[in-house]
N, C-alpha and C positions, 0 to 999 in steps of 0.2 A: 493475584499472579505470585507465580513461585519464582524463586531466583533463577532456577534452572530453566524456565520456559523461553524459549526464542519467541519473539513478538513480531507478529506479522500485521502490516497495513495492505488493504487489498485496494486497488484502483482500477476500475473498468466502468464504463458507461451503461453496460448492461446488467441489469439487478438480477436477472436468473443467473447468469455466469459467476456473478459475486456469491450469489447465495450457494452455488454449487461447489465452488471452490472452498469456500468457508465451511461447508459441511465435511469435505475431505479432509482440510487441514485440522477440523477439530476431532478427529479420529485418532491424531497423533497425541499423546501425552504431554509432548515436550514443545509443543507449539501452541501460542494464544494469538488469535485474531482481535488485535485491540482495535483496529478501526476499518472502515470503509469509506472510500470516497468513489462518487460517481464522475468527477472531472477533474483536471488538473490544477486548478486554482483551489479547491478544497483539499487536495492529495497535499499541495505545499503547506497549506494552514495545519492540517492534522498532523503530518510528518513532524514538523517544528513541534507541536504541542505534544507529541506522543512518545516521539523518538525511538520509534520501532528497530528492531535488531534487520528486518527484511521489508521492502516495498516489492510488491507483484504489481507491475504496471503495465496496462494496456498500451499497445502502440497506435491503434487506431482509434481514438475518440473524437467526438464531436467538439469543436471551441479548440483549446489548448490540446493538441495530440502528445502522444508519447513523449516525442523528442524535445517539444517546447517544455514540457512538465518536468522531465530529467534536466534539463538545463536550468529551469527555475529551482529545481529543489537543489540542485548544485550550488547556484548562486546565494541560496539560503542557507548554505554551508551545513545542510542536513547529510549526517554522516552515515545513514543507513546504507545497507548494500541494496543494489536494486536491480531486479530482475525485469527484463522488458520482453 
């Protein structure tokens, strides 16, 4: 990982969508996808471990939805910017 790269965590319960977004982001030389999560609980754990610059978060997920995940991320004091 280069110091100039912007790091991204993808959070979506659809693997095909995660794969497509990852492929698009990897076309950009200054963006690095550092992780993928299929659910909110996994997203909170990975965000705390990886400290990405940006989290791309799905709103409609089974179990912990995007709003619940967003609240959990903020409660865990994750400082990443989050796009829902």
